[in-house]
C-alpha atoms as an extended CHARMM CRD file, in Angstrom:
* protein
*
       292  EXT
         1         1  MET       CA             81.8270000000      120.6000000000      100.2440000000  PROA      1               0.0000000000
         2         2  LYS       CA             78.0180000000      121.4330000000      100.2740000000  PROA      2               0.0000000000
         3         3  THR       CA             76.5290000000      124.8520000000       98.9410000000  PROA      3               0.0000000000
         4         4  ILE       CA             74.6580000000      126.3100000000      101.6540000000  PROA      4               0.0000000000
         5         5  LEU       CA             72.7320000000      129.5150000000      101.0280000000  PROA      5               0.0000000000
         6         6  MET       CA             71.6790000000      131.5310000000      104.2900000000  PROA      6               0.0000000000
         7         7  THR       CA             68.7350000000      133.9170000000      104.0880000000  PROA      7               0.0000000000
         8         8  GLY       CA             68.9080000000      136.6590000000      106.4450000000  PROA      8               0.0000000000
         9         9  ALA       CA             72.6320000000      135.9450000000      107.1630000000  PROA      9               0.0000000000
        10        10  GLY       CA             73.4900000000      139.4360000000      108.4540000000  PROA      10              0.0000000000
        11        11  GLY       CA             71.1810000000      139.1650000000      111.5010000000  PROA      11              0.0000000000
        12        12  GLY       CA             72.1010000000      138.0840000000      115.1150000000  PROA      12              0.0000000000
        13        13  VAL       CA             71.5860000000      133.7860000000      114.3470000000  PROA      13              0.0000000000
        14        14  GLY       CA             73.1490000000      134.0930000000      111.2490000000  PROA      14              0.0000000000
        15        15  THR       CA             75.9660000000      135.9970000000      112.8720000000  PROA      15              0.0000000000
        16        16  HSD       CA             76.6450000000      133.4950000000      115.0000000000  PROA      16              0.0000000000
        17        17  LEU       CA             75.9480000000      130.6580000000      112.6220000000  PROA      17              0.0000000000
        18        18  ARG       CA             78.5470000000      131.7580000000      110.1600000000  PROA      18              0.0000000000
        19        19  ARG       CA             81.1880000000      131.8380000000      112.8500000000  PROA      19              0.0000000000
        20        20  GLU       CA             80.5750000000      128.2980000000      113.8550000000  PROA      20              0.0000000000
        21        21  LEU       CA             79.7120000000      126.7390000000      110.4970000000  PROA      21              0.0000000000
        22        22  ALA       CA             83.0930000000      128.4280000000      108.6660000000  PROA      22              0.0000000000
        23        23  GLY       CA             85.2290000000      125.6180000000      107.1930000000  PROA      23              0.0000000000
        24        24  ARG       CA             82.2160000000      123.0370000000      106.9950000000  PROA      24              0.0000000000
        25        25  TYR       CA             80.3930000000      124.2730000000      104.3780000000  PROA      25              0.0000000000
        26        26  SER       CA             80.4060000000      126.4800000000      101.4930000000  PROA      26              0.0000000000
        27        27  LEU       CA             78.0740000000      129.2290000000      102.9550000000  PROA      27              0.0000000000
        28        28  ARG       CA             76.3080000000      131.3590000000      100.0640000000  PROA      28              0.0000000000
        29        29  LEU       CA             74.8430000000      134.6970000000      102.4210000000  PROA      29              0.0000000000
        30        30  SER       CA             72.1130000000      136.4190000000      101.4870000000  PROA      30              0.0000000000
        31        31  ASP       CA             70.6870000000      139.9280000000      102.7850000000  PROA      31              0.0000000000
        32        32  TYR       CA             68.7240000000      142.8380000000      102.0820000000  PROA      32              0.0000000000
        33        33  ARG       CA             71.9450000000      144.5890000000      103.5160000000  PROA      33              0.0000000000
        34        34  LYS       CA             75.4710000000      144.5530000000      101.8320000000  PROA      34              0.0000000000
        35        35  LEU       CA             77.3900000000      142.2490000000      104.0790000000  PROA      35              0.0000000000
        36        36  LYS       CA             81.2240000000      141.4630000000      103.4380000000  PROA      36              0.0000000000
        37        37  PRO       CA             81.7880000000      137.8490000000      102.7660000000  PROA      37              0.0000000000
        38        38  ALA       CA             84.6920000000      135.9580000000      104.4890000000  PROA      38              0.0000000000
        39        39  LYS       CA             87.0890000000      133.2790000000      103.4360000000  PROA      39              0.0000000000
        40        40  GLY       CA             84.6730000000      130.2860000000      102.1680000000  PROA      40              0.0000000000
        41        41  GLU       CA             81.3690000000      132.3690000000      101.7120000000  PROA      41              0.0000000000
        42        42  THR       CA             80.1070000000      134.4650000000       98.6300000000  PROA      42              0.0000000000
        43        43  PHE       CA             77.5680000000      137.2740000000       99.0000000000  PROA      43              0.0000000000
        44        44  VAL       CA             73.9550000000      137.6070000000       97.0310000000  PROA      44              0.0000000000
        45        45  GLN       CA             72.0160000000      140.8210000000       98.0430000000  PROA      45              0.0000000000
        46        46  GLY       CA             68.4460000000      139.8220000000       97.9060000000  PROA      46              0.0000000000
        47        47  ASP       CA             65.2800000000      140.6190000000       99.1820000000  PROA      47              0.0000000000
        48        48  ILE       CA             63.0710000000      137.8730000000      100.3930000000  PROA      48              0.0000000000
        49        49  SER       CA             59.7280000000      139.5490000000       99.2480000000  PROA      49              0.0000000000
        50        50  LYS       CA             60.7250000000      139.2040000000       95.6450000000  PROA      50              0.0000000000
        51        51  ILE       CA             60.8960000000      136.2630000000       93.8090000000  PROA      51              0.0000000000
        52        52  SER       CA             62.8530000000      137.0940000000       91.2190000000  PROA      52              0.0000000000
        53        53  ASP       CA             65.8140000000      137.8600000000       93.9300000000  PROA      53              0.0000000000
        54        54  MET       CA             65.2070000000      134.2710000000       95.7280000000  PROA      54              0.0000000000
        55        55  LEU       CA             65.2340000000      132.5390000000       92.1920000000  PROA      55              0.0000000000
        56        56  ARG       CA             68.5610000000      133.8530000000       91.4670000000  PROA      56              0.0000000000
        57        57  ALA       CA             69.7100000000      133.4250000000       95.3880000000  PROA      57              0.0000000000
        58        58  THR       CA             68.4190000000      129.8940000000       95.5870000000  PROA      58              0.0000000000
        59        59  LYS       CA             70.1770000000      128.7550000000       92.1570000000  PROA      59              0.0000000000
        60        60  GLY       CA             72.4160000000      125.5910000000       92.5240000000  PROA      60              0.0000000000
        61        61  VAL       CA             72.6380000000      125.3180000000       96.1490000000  PROA      61              0.0000000000
        62        62  ASP       CA             72.3270000000      122.1080000000       97.9770000000  PROA      62              0.0000000000
        63        63  ALA       CA             70.3130000000      123.4990000000      101.0530000000  PROA      63              0.0000000000
        64        64  ILE       CA             68.7630000000      126.5130000000      102.3900000000  PROA      64              0.0000000000
        65        65  VAL       CA             68.7940000000      127.6700000000      105.6070000000  PROA      65              0.0000000000
        66        66  HSD       CA             65.7640000000      130.4620000000      105.9520000000  PROA      66              0.0000000000
        67        67  LEU       CA             66.5150000000      132.8960000000      108.3900000000  PROA      67              0.0000000000
        68        68  GLY       CA             65.6450000000      135.7240000000      106.7340000000  PROA      68              0.0000000000
        69        69  GLY       CA             62.5570000000      137.5900000000      108.0710000000  PROA      69              0.0000000000
        70        70  TYR       CA             60.6460000000      140.1870000000      110.4920000000  PROA      70              0.0000000000
        71        71  SER       CA             62.1990000000      138.8930000000      113.4190000000  PROA      71              0.0000000000
        72        72  VAL       CA             59.6860000000      140.5180000000      116.1980000000  PROA      72              0.0000000000
        73        73  GLU       CA             56.1210000000      141.3280000000      116.6890000000  PROA      73              0.0000000000
        74        74  GLY       CA             54.9590000000      144.1780000000      114.9140000000  PROA      74              0.0000000000
        75        75  ALA       CA             52.5510000000      145.5460000000      112.0820000000  PROA      75              0.0000000000
        76        76  TRP       CA             50.8370000000      143.1330000000      110.0860000000  PROA      76              0.0000000000
        77        77  ASP       CA             52.3920000000      145.1680000000      106.6670000000  PROA      77              0.0000000000
        78        78  ASP       CA             56.0150000000      144.4740000000      107.4790000000  PROA      78              0.0000000000
        79        79  ILE       CA             55.3080000000      141.0640000000      108.6940000000  PROA      79              0.0000000000
        80        80  LEU       CA             52.9930000000      140.2090000000      105.5950000000  PROA      80              0.0000000000
        81        81  SER       CA             55.9150000000      141.2550000000      103.4600000000  PROA      81              0.0000000000
        82        82  ALA       CA             58.8370000000      139.4270000000      105.0310000000  PROA      82              0.0000000000
        83        83  ASN       CA             57.3320000000      136.3430000000      106.8620000000  PROA      83              0.0000000000
        84        84  ILE       CA             54.7330000000      135.3430000000      104.8660000000  PROA      84              0.0000000000
        85        85  ILE       CA             55.1240000000      136.2900000000      101.1650000000  PROA      85              0.0000000000
        86        86  GLY       CA             58.9780000000      136.1630000000      101.8920000000  PROA      86              0.0000000000
        87        87  CYS       CA             58.5030000000      132.7840000000      102.7990000000  PROA      87              0.0000000000
        88        88  TYR       CA             56.4250000000      131.8500000000      100.0370000000  PROA      88              0.0000000000
        89        89  ASN       CA             59.1680000000      132.7990000000       97.8230000000  PROA      89              0.0000000000
        90        90  VAL       CA             61.9840000000      131.3660000000       99.3780000000  PROA      90              0.0000000000
        91        91  PHE       CA             59.9350000000      127.5360000000       99.1730000000  PROA      91              0.0000000000
        92        92  GLU       CA             59.0170000000      128.1580000000       95.9140000000  PROA      92              0.0000000000
        93        93  ALA       CA             62.0770000000      129.3000000000       94.6890000000  PROA      93              0.0000000000
        94        94  ALA       CA             63.7340000000      126.2110000000       95.9510000000  PROA      94              0.0000000000
        95        95  GLN       CA             61.2210000000      123.9130000000       94.2270000000  PROA      95              0.0000000000
        96        96  ARG       CA             61.7420000000      126.0180000000       91.1180000000  PROA      96              0.0000000000
        97        97  ASN       CA             65.2710000000      125.2950000000       91.1610000000  PROA      97              0.0000000000
        98        98  GLY       CA             65.4230000000      121.6030000000       92.5610000000  PROA      98              0.0000000000
        99        99  VAL       CA             66.7960000000      122.5790000000       95.9020000000  PROA      99              0.0000000000
       100       100  LYS       CA             65.4270000000      119.4840000000       97.9390000000  PROA      100             0.0000000000
       101       101  ARG       CA             66.1770000000      120.4990000000      101.6370000000  PROA      101             0.0000000000
       102       102  ILE       CA             65.5510000000      123.8190000000      103.4220000000  PROA      102             0.0000000000
       103       103  LEU       CA             65.4640000000      124.4570000000      107.2070000000  PROA      103             0.0000000000
       104       104  PHE       CA             63.1260000000      127.0040000000      108.5540000000  PROA      104             0.0000000000
       105       105  ALA       CA             64.1070000000      129.3660000000      111.4140000000  PROA      105             0.0000000000
       106       106  THR       CA             60.3890000000      129.1700000000      113.0220000000  PROA      106             0.0000000000
       107       107  SER       CA             60.1700000000      130.0190000000      116.6170000000  PROA      107             0.0000000000
       108       108  ASN       CA             59.0020000000      129.5010000000      120.2140000000  PROA      108             0.0000000000
       109       109  HSD       CA             56.1700000000      132.4790000000      119.4400000000  PROA      109             0.0000000000
       110       110  ALA       CA             54.7100000000      129.7390000000      117.3320000000  PROA      110             0.0000000000
       111       111  VAL       CA             53.5890000000      128.0460000000      120.4070000000  PROA      111             0.0000000000
       112       112  GLY       CA             53.7800000000      131.0580000000      122.5710000000  PROA      112             0.0000000000
       113       113  PHE       CA             50.2500000000      130.8950000000      124.4400000000  PROA      113             0.0000000000
       114       114  TYR       CA             50.7750000000      127.8960000000      126.0340000000  PROA      114             0.0000000000
       115       115  ARG       CA             51.4960000000      128.3680000000      129.8580000000  PROA      115             0.0000000000
       116       116  ARG       CA             55.1410000000      128.0730000000      131.5330000000  PROA      116             0.0000000000
       117       117  ASP       CA             53.8530000000      125.4400000000      133.8490000000  PROA      117             0.0000000000
       118       118  HSD       CA             53.3290000000      122.9860000000      130.8810000000  PROA      118             0.0000000000
       119       119  VAL       CA             55.7740000000      120.8780000000      129.0550000000  PROA      119             0.0000000000
       120       120  ILE       CA             55.2340000000      120.8130000000      125.3160000000  PROA      120             0.0000000000
       121       121  ASP       CA             56.3690000000      118.8490000000      122.3130000000  PROA      121             0.0000000000
       122       122  HSD       CA             56.3420000000      118.8510000000      118.7050000000  PROA      122             0.0000000000
       123       123  ARG       CA             52.8430000000      117.4360000000      118.4170000000  PROA      123             0.0000000000
       124       124  VAL       CA             50.6380000000      120.0600000000      120.0920000000  PROA      124             0.0000000000
       125       125  TYR       CA             48.1900000000      122.0050000000      118.4790000000  PROA      125             0.0000000000
       126       126  ILE       CA             49.6500000000      125.8000000000      117.9180000000  PROA      126             0.0000000000
       127       127  LYS       CA             49.0110000000      128.6260000000      119.4250000000  PROA      127             0.0000000000
       128       128  PRO       CA             50.7840000000      131.6550000000      118.3000000000  PROA      128             0.0000000000
       129       129  ASP       CA             51.1640000000      134.6520000000      120.7180000000  PROA      129             0.0000000000
       130       130  GLY       CA             50.9980000000      137.3330000000      118.0150000000  PROA      130             0.0000000000
       131       131  ARG       CA             51.2160000000      138.1730000000      114.5510000000  PROA      131             0.0000000000
       132       132  TYR       CA             54.9430000000      137.5480000000      114.5960000000  PROA      132             0.0000000000
       133       133  GLY       CA             54.0660000000      133.6340000000      115.7300000000  PROA      133             0.0000000000
       134       134  VAL       CA             51.3620000000      133.3870000000      112.9110000000  PROA      134             0.0000000000
       135       135  SER       CA             53.8890000000      134.1530000000      110.1240000000  PROA      135             0.0000000000
       136       136  LYS       CA             55.9440000000      131.2180000000      112.0180000000  PROA      136             0.0000000000
       137       137  VAL       CA             52.7140000000      129.0150000000      111.9600000000  PROA      137             0.0000000000
       138       138  PHE       CA             52.3770000000      129.6440000000      108.2900000000  PROA      138             0.0000000000
       139       139  GLY       CA             55.8350000000      128.8110000000      107.6480000000  PROA      139             0.0000000000
       140       140  GLU       CA             55.5400000000      125.2180000000      109.0620000000  PROA      140             0.0000000000
       141       141  ALA       CA             52.6220000000      124.8860000000      107.1160000000  PROA      141             0.0000000000
       142       142  LEU       CA             53.8040000000      125.8520000000      103.8340000000  PROA      142             0.0000000000
       143       143  GLY       CA             56.8300000000      123.4880000000      104.8460000000  PROA      143             0.0000000000
       144       144  SER       CA             54.2430000000      120.7460000000      105.5670000000  PROA      144             0.0000000000
       145       145  LEU       CA             52.5960000000      121.4310000000      101.9730000000  PROA      145             0.0000000000
       146       146  TYR       CA             55.8150000000      121.5930000000      100.1220000000  PROA      146             0.0000000000
       147       147  ALA       CA             57.1420000000      118.5160000000      101.5470000000  PROA      147             0.0000000000
       148       148  ASP       CA             54.1710000000      116.1730000000      100.5470000000  PROA      148             0.0000000000
       149       149  LYS       CA             53.2310000000      117.9570000000       97.4060000000  PROA      149             0.0000000000
       150       150  TYR       CA             56.9510000000      118.2510000000       95.9420000000  PROA      150             0.0000000000
       151       151  GLY       CA             58.8590000000      115.7290000000       97.5130000000  PROA      151             0.0000000000
       152       152  MET       CA             60.7730000000      118.5660000000       99.3590000000  PROA      152             0.0000000000
       153       153  GLU       CA             62.8110000000      117.7950000000      102.6170000000  PROA      153             0.0000000000
       154       154  VAL       CA             61.8290000000      120.2180000000      105.2340000000  PROA      154             0.0000000000
       155       155  PHE       CA             63.4540000000      120.9700000000      108.8640000000  PROA      155             0.0000000000
       156       156  CYS       CA             61.7700000000      123.3470000000      111.3320000000  PROA      156             0.0000000000
       157       157  MET       CA             63.4700000000      124.7610000000      113.6830000000  PROA      157             0.0000000000
       158       158  ARG       CA             61.4810000000      126.4280000000      116.9560000000  PROA      158             0.0000000000
       159       159  ILE       CA             64.1910000000      128.6000000000      117.8880000000  PROA      159             0.0000000000
       160       160  GLY       CA             64.0770000000      129.9170000000      121.4420000000  PROA      160             0.0000000000
       161       161  ASN       CA             67.1310000000      132.5860000000      121.9230000000  PROA      161             0.0000000000
       162       162  VAL       CA             70.1850000000      132.2460000000      120.0630000000  PROA      162             0.0000000000
       163       163  ASN       CA             73.0360000000      134.2230000000      122.2920000000  PROA      163             0.0000000000
       164       164  ASP       CA             76.2930000000      133.5150000000      124.0640000000  PROA      164             0.0000000000
       165       165  ALA       CA             74.1700000000      133.6510000000      127.3430000000  PROA      165             0.0000000000
       166       166  PRO       CA             71.1180000000      133.8840000000      128.5510000000  PROA      166             0.0000000000
       167       167  ILE       CA             69.4870000000      137.5770000000      129.3660000000  PROA      167             0.0000000000
       168       168  ASP       CA             66.4070000000      136.9670000000      131.5250000000  PROA      168             0.0000000000
       169       169  LYS       CA             64.6030000000      134.4320000000      133.3930000000  PROA      169             0.0000000000
       170       170  ARG       CA             62.5570000000      133.7260000000      130.4700000000  PROA      170             0.0000000000
       171       171  ARG       CA             65.5090000000      132.9800000000      128.4770000000  PROA      171             0.0000000000
       172       172  LEU       CA             66.7310000000      130.3380000000      130.9120000000  PROA      172             0.0000000000
       173       173  SER       CA             64.0430000000      128.0830000000      129.6140000000  PROA      173             0.0000000000
       174       174  ILE       CA             64.3740000000      128.9320000000      125.7920000000  PROA      174             0.0000000000
       175       175  TRP       CA             68.1460000000      129.6020000000      125.3980000000  PROA      175             0.0000000000
       176       176  ILE       CA             70.4350000000      127.8910000000      122.8580000000  PROA      176             0.0000000000
       177       177  SER       CA             73.9680000000      128.3980000000      122.5380000000  PROA      177             0.0000000000
       178       178  PRO       CA             75.8430000000      128.8990000000      119.3640000000  PROA      178             0.0000000000
       179       179  ARG       CA             77.4160000000      125.8260000000      119.1590000000  PROA      179             0.0000000000
       180       180  ASP       CA             74.1680000000      123.8610000000      120.0030000000  PROA      180             0.0000000000
       181       181  MET       CA             72.5370000000      125.7030000000      117.3480000000  PROA      181             0.0000000000
       182       182  ALA       CA             74.9250000000      124.8210000000      114.9460000000  PROA      182             0.0000000000
       183       183  GLN       CA             74.9340000000      121.3610000000      116.0250000000  PROA      183             0.0000000000
       184       184  LEU       CA             71.1990000000      121.5220000000      115.3150000000  PROA      184             0.0000000000
       185       185  VAL       CA             71.3190000000      122.8890000000      111.8580000000  PROA      185             0.0000000000
       186       186  THR       CA             73.6330000000      120.4100000000      110.9020000000  PROA      186             0.0000000000
       187       187  ILE       CA             71.5760000000      117.5700000000      111.8330000000  PROA      187             0.0000000000
       188       188  GLY       CA             69.1100000000      119.5320000000      109.2470000000  PROA      188             0.0000000000
       189       189  ILE       CA             71.5090000000      119.5740000000      106.2620000000  PROA      189             0.0000000000
       190       190  GLU       CA             73.1630000000      116.4010000000      106.9860000000  PROA      190             0.0000000000
       191       191  HSD       CA             70.3290000000      113.8940000000      108.4260000000  PROA      191             0.0000000000
       192       192  PRO       CA             69.6800000000      111.5510000000      105.4510000000  PROA      192             0.0000000000
       193       193  GLU       CA             65.8800000000      110.6930000000      105.9070000000  PROA      193             0.0000000000
       194       194  ILE       CA             64.8120000000      114.1320000000      106.8000000000  PROA      194             0.0000000000
       195       195  ARG       CA             61.1340000000      114.4260000000      105.3450000000  PROA      195             0.0000000000
       196       196  PHE       CA             59.0100000000      117.0140000000      107.3410000000  PROA      196             0.0000000000
       197       197  GLU       CA             60.3390000000      117.7250000000      111.1240000000  PROA      197             0.0000000000
       198       198  ILE       CA             59.6630000000      120.1730000000      113.7150000000  PROA      198             0.0000000000
       199       199  VAL       CA             61.9940000000      120.3790000000      116.7620000000  PROA      199             0.0000000000
       200       200  TYR       CA             62.9830000000      122.8100000000      119.2620000000  PROA      200             0.0000000000
       201       201  GLY       CA             66.0840000000      125.3150000000      119.1070000000  PROA      201             0.0000000000
       202       202  VAL       CA             67.2440000000      124.9040000000      122.6360000000  PROA      202             0.0000000000
       203       203  SER       CA             70.2460000000      123.8430000000      124.4400000000  PROA      203             0.0000000000
       204       204  ASN       CA             69.7600000000      120.9550000000      127.1420000000  PROA      204             0.0000000000
       205       205  ASN       CA             68.1020000000      123.5070000000      129.6460000000  PROA      205             0.0000000000
       206       206  ARG       CA             66.9320000000      122.1870000000      133.0890000000  PROA      206             0.0000000000
       207       207  ARG       CA             64.4810000000      124.7000000000      132.9900000000  PROA      207             0.0000000000
       208       208  SER       CA             63.2360000000      124.0780000000      129.8500000000  PROA      208             0.0000000000
       209       209  TRP       CA             59.4690000000      124.1640000000      128.7900000000  PROA      209             0.0000000000
       210       210  TYR       CA             60.0160000000      121.5520000000      125.7430000000  PROA      210             0.0000000000
       211       211  ASP       CA             60.2400000000      117.9900000000      125.0850000000  PROA      211             0.0000000000
       212       212  ASN       CA             62.6500000000      117.6860000000      122.3950000000  PROA      212             0.0000000000
       213       213  SER       CA             62.7790000000      114.1510000000      121.9170000000  PROA      213             0.0000000000
       214       214  ASN       CA             62.1860000000      114.2970000000      118.4230000000  PROA      214             0.0000000000
       215       215  ALA       CA             65.5500000000      116.3840000000      117.8520000000  PROA      215             0.0000000000
       216       216  THR       CA             66.9800000000      113.4660000000      119.9630000000  PROA      216             0.0000000000
       217       217  ARG       CA             65.8640000000      111.2070000000      117.8070000000  PROA      217             0.0000000000
       218       218  LEU       CA             67.2420000000      112.5060000000      114.9470000000  PROA      218             0.0000000000
       219       219  GLY       CA             70.7750000000      112.3670000000      116.7030000000  PROA      219             0.0000000000
       220       220  TYR       CA             70.9950000000      116.1380000000      118.7340000000  PROA      220             0.0000000000
       221       221  ARG       CA             73.0590000000      115.9440000000      121.8910000000  PROA      221             0.0000000000
       222       222  PRO       CA             73.3160000000      119.5000000000      123.1400000000  PROA      222             0.0000000000
       223       223  GLN       CA             76.6050000000      120.4390000000      125.1510000000  PROA      223             0.0000000000
       224       224  ASP       CA             75.3720000000      123.3330000000      126.9240000000  PROA      224             0.0000000000
       225       225  ASP       CA             72.8410000000      124.4580000000      129.3910000000  PROA      225             0.0000000000
       226       226  SER       CA             71.4570000000      127.7230000000      131.1640000000  PROA      226             0.0000000000
       227       227  GLU       CA             71.9130000000      126.7290000000      134.3110000000  PROA      227             0.0000000000
       228       228  ALA       CA             75.2300000000      127.8040000000      134.8030000000  PROA      228             0.0000000000
       229       229  PHE       CA             73.8690000000      131.4810000000      134.4050000000  PROA      229             0.0000000000
       230       230  ALA       CA             70.5720000000      131.0660000000      136.2440000000  PROA      230             0.0000000000
       231       231  ALA       CA             72.3050000000      132.7180000000      139.3600000000  PROA      231             0.0000000000
       232       232  GLU       CA             73.6870000000      135.7150000000      137.7900000000  PROA      232             0.0000000000
       233       233  VAL       CA             70.3340000000      136.2700000000      135.8280000000  PROA      233             0.0000000000
       234       234  LEU       CA             68.3980000000      135.6440000000      138.8330000000  PROA      234             0.0000000000
       235       235  ALA       CA             69.8860000000      138.0340000000      140.8030000000  PROA      235             0.0000000000
       236       236  ARG       CA             68.9450000000      140.7690000000      138.2170000000  PROA      236             0.0000000000
       237       237  GLU       CA             65.7210000000      140.1250000000      137.5260000000  PROA      237             0.0000000000
       238       238  LYS       CA             62.5050000000      142.1310000000      138.0610000000  PROA      238             0.0000000000
       239       239  PRO       CA             58.7840000000      141.3100000000      138.5530000000  PROA      239             0.0000000000
       240       240  GLY       CA             57.1540000000      141.5120000000      135.2600000000  PROA      240             0.0000000000
       241       241  ASP       CA             53.7990000000      141.7730000000      133.4040000000  PROA      241             0.0000000000
       242       242  PRO       CA             51.6620000000      139.2300000000      135.1080000000  PROA      242             0.0000000000
       243       243  ARG       CA             50.6730000000      138.0470000000      131.5560000000  PROA      243             0.0000000000
       244       244  ALA       CA             53.7800000000      137.8410000000      130.1780000000  PROA      244             0.0000000000
       245       245  GLU       CA             54.8130000000      135.9890000000      133.5520000000  PROA      245             0.0000000000
       246       246  THR       CA             52.4220000000      133.3570000000      132.9420000000  PROA      246             0.0000000000
       247       247  TYR       CA             52.7550000000      132.4710000000      129.2280000000  PROA      247             0.0000000000
       248       248  GLN       CA             55.9220000000      130.9020000000      127.1210000000  PROA      248             0.0000000000
       249       249  GLY       CA             55.6120000000      133.7910000000      125.0130000000  PROA      249             0.0000000000
       250       250  GLY       CA             56.6400000000      136.4050000000      127.2340000000  PROA      250             0.0000000000
       251       251  THR       CA             55.9320000000      140.0690000000      126.4050000000  PROA      251             0.0000000000
       252       252  PHE       CA             54.8220000000      139.0730000000      123.2570000000  PROA      252             0.0000000000
       253       253  VAL       CA             51.3230000000      137.6620000000      124.6390000000  PROA      253             0.0000000000
       254       254  HSD       CA             50.2630000000      141.4570000000      125.0330000000  PROA      254             0.0000000000
       255       255  VAL       CA             52.6440000000      143.9970000000      123.4960000000  PROA      255             0.0000000000
       256       256  GLU       CA             51.5250000000      145.0840000000      120.0330000000  PROA      256             0.0000000000
       257       257  ALA       CA             55.1560000000      145.7530000000      118.5810000000  PROA      257             0.0000000000
       258       258  VAL       CA             58.7740000000      145.0410000000      119.7500000000  PROA      258             0.0000000000
       259       259  GLU       CA             61.6700000000      147.0220000000      118.6100000000  PROA      259             0.0000000000
       260       260  ASN       CA             63.1450000000      145.2490000000      115.2190000000  PROA      260             0.0000000000
       261       261  PRO       CA             66.5940000000      144.5680000000      115.7390000000  PROA      261             0.0000000000
       262       262  ALA       CA             67.4930000000      144.5640000000      112.1970000000  PROA      262             0.0000000000
       263       263  PRO       CA             64.9170000000      147.3480000000      110.6760000000  PROA      263             0.0000000000
       264       264  LEU       CA             63.4800000000      147.0730000000      107.0800000000  PROA      264             0.0000000000
       265       265  PRO       CA             65.3740000000      148.3380000000      104.2300000000  PROA      265             0.0000000000
       266       266  GLN       CA             63.9520000000      152.4960000000      104.3810000000  PROA      266             0.0000000000
       267       267  ARG       CA             62.2950000000      152.2970000000      100.7760000000  PROA      267             0.0000000000
       268       268  ARG       CA             59.8840000000      149.0870000000      102.2220000000  PROA      268             0.0000000000
       269       269  ALA       CA             60.1270000000      150.8260000000      105.8960000000  PROA      269             0.0000000000
       270       270  ARG       CA             58.1680000000      154.2110000000      104.1360000000  PROA      270             0.0000000000
       271       271  LYS       CA             56.0640000000      152.2470000000      101.8190000000  PROA      271             0.0000000000
       272       272  ALA       CA             54.6570000000      150.2490000000      104.9380000000  PROA      272             0.0000000000
       273       273  ALA       CA             54.5410000000      153.4300000000      107.2140000000  PROA      273             0.0000000000
       274       274  ALA       CA             52.7660000000      155.4740000000      104.2170000000  PROA      274             0.0000000000
       275       275  LYS       CA             50.2440000000      152.2520000000      104.2660000000  PROA      275             0.0000000000
       276       276  ARG       CA             49.3210000000      152.5510000000      107.9710000000  PROA      276             0.0000000000
       277       277  THR       CA             49.3840000000      156.6140000000      107.7700000000  PROA      277             0.0000000000
       278       278  ALA       CA             46.4750000000      156.1800000000      104.8110000000  PROA      278             0.0000000000
       279       279  LYS       CA             44.2570000000      153.4180000000      106.7940000000  PROA      279             0.0000000000
       280       280  SER       CA             44.8000000000      155.3880000000      109.8540000000  PROA      280             0.0000000000
       281       281  LYS       CA             42.7990000000      158.5250000000      107.9110000000  PROA      281             0.0000000000
       282       282  VAL       CA             40.3060000000      156.4350000000      106.7510000000  PROA      282             0.0000000000
       283       283  THR       CA             39.0990000000      154.8990000000      110.0280000000  PROA      283             0.0000000000
       284       284  GLY       CA             39.6240000000      158.0680000000      111.2330000000  PROA      284             0.0000000000
       285       285  LEU       CA             37.1040000000      159.5390000000      108.4190000000  PROA      285             0.0000000000
       286       286  ASN       CA             34.9680000000      156.4840000000      109.3590000000  PROA      286             0.0000000000
       287       287  LYS       CA             34.6860000000      157.2980000000      112.7410000000  PROA      287             0.0000000000
       288       288  ALA       CA             33.6420000000      160.6120000000      111.9390000000  PROA      288             0.0000000000
       289       289  ARG       CA             30.8420000000      159.9490000000      109.8150000000  PROA      289             0.0000000000
       290       290  GLY       CA             29.7670000000      156.9520000000      112.5020000000  PROA      290             0.0000000000
       291       291  ARG       CA             30.7530000000      154.0410000000      111.4240000000  PROA      291             0.0000000000
       292       292  ARG       CA             32.6070000000      151.4400000000      113.4190000000  PROA      292             0.0000000000
């Protein structure tokens, strides 16, 4: 049985995948929060922003499902630490430890500034809708580098929204059920001819904005369609911001921050807040001196 490292295992996607993949693989869970492993799981506590932690977590595994990171739009310091430095640490630790295959949880927000009336595929030019989206583009580019330079096998999944059911109109287009997500991850782990691939992490949604033919080529056959929930979702939908309604990224195209469902560790959060406070003081002082 293959041993699979799952970073960010305590998050929403990781929680769904742990349930769906139970018994198929020996799961090594990693998160900065303490998790209680179930049968067939082990746990290694680690912070992806620390290369030493990732070298320890990635040692001796067959593949990595990299879910860890800051999961929404937010302050640059937070995204930089978790999604830029953290992503590099995971890829570099894998390369040093001889782990050939990485599944990277990229995001629909890497291409969120495409309009909703456009159907896009995996070959489109990147159009991130915020700092979070930029960090996911970085991860895709890093995966391409490690595939070409070091011969690693990288499977990038531009995930829409993993949930038991879509909760709003936008998610009717980008939703992926947990069992479809598990199927996609299994393909990423098992397919023998992965070098560098980008696919969309969505179910077989009638309202999809994505041509997911690259995933189909690799054997993906999603079982679910958000249309089963459409009537209920649309009945409670209220008009939103016109910019959000125009673009695939939704509110990310105009907000500066979204509440993080998995807050940073207190120490890191305090450090980031202190940096922002110091920066604002310097900015205020410069403005008082007439600088712009």
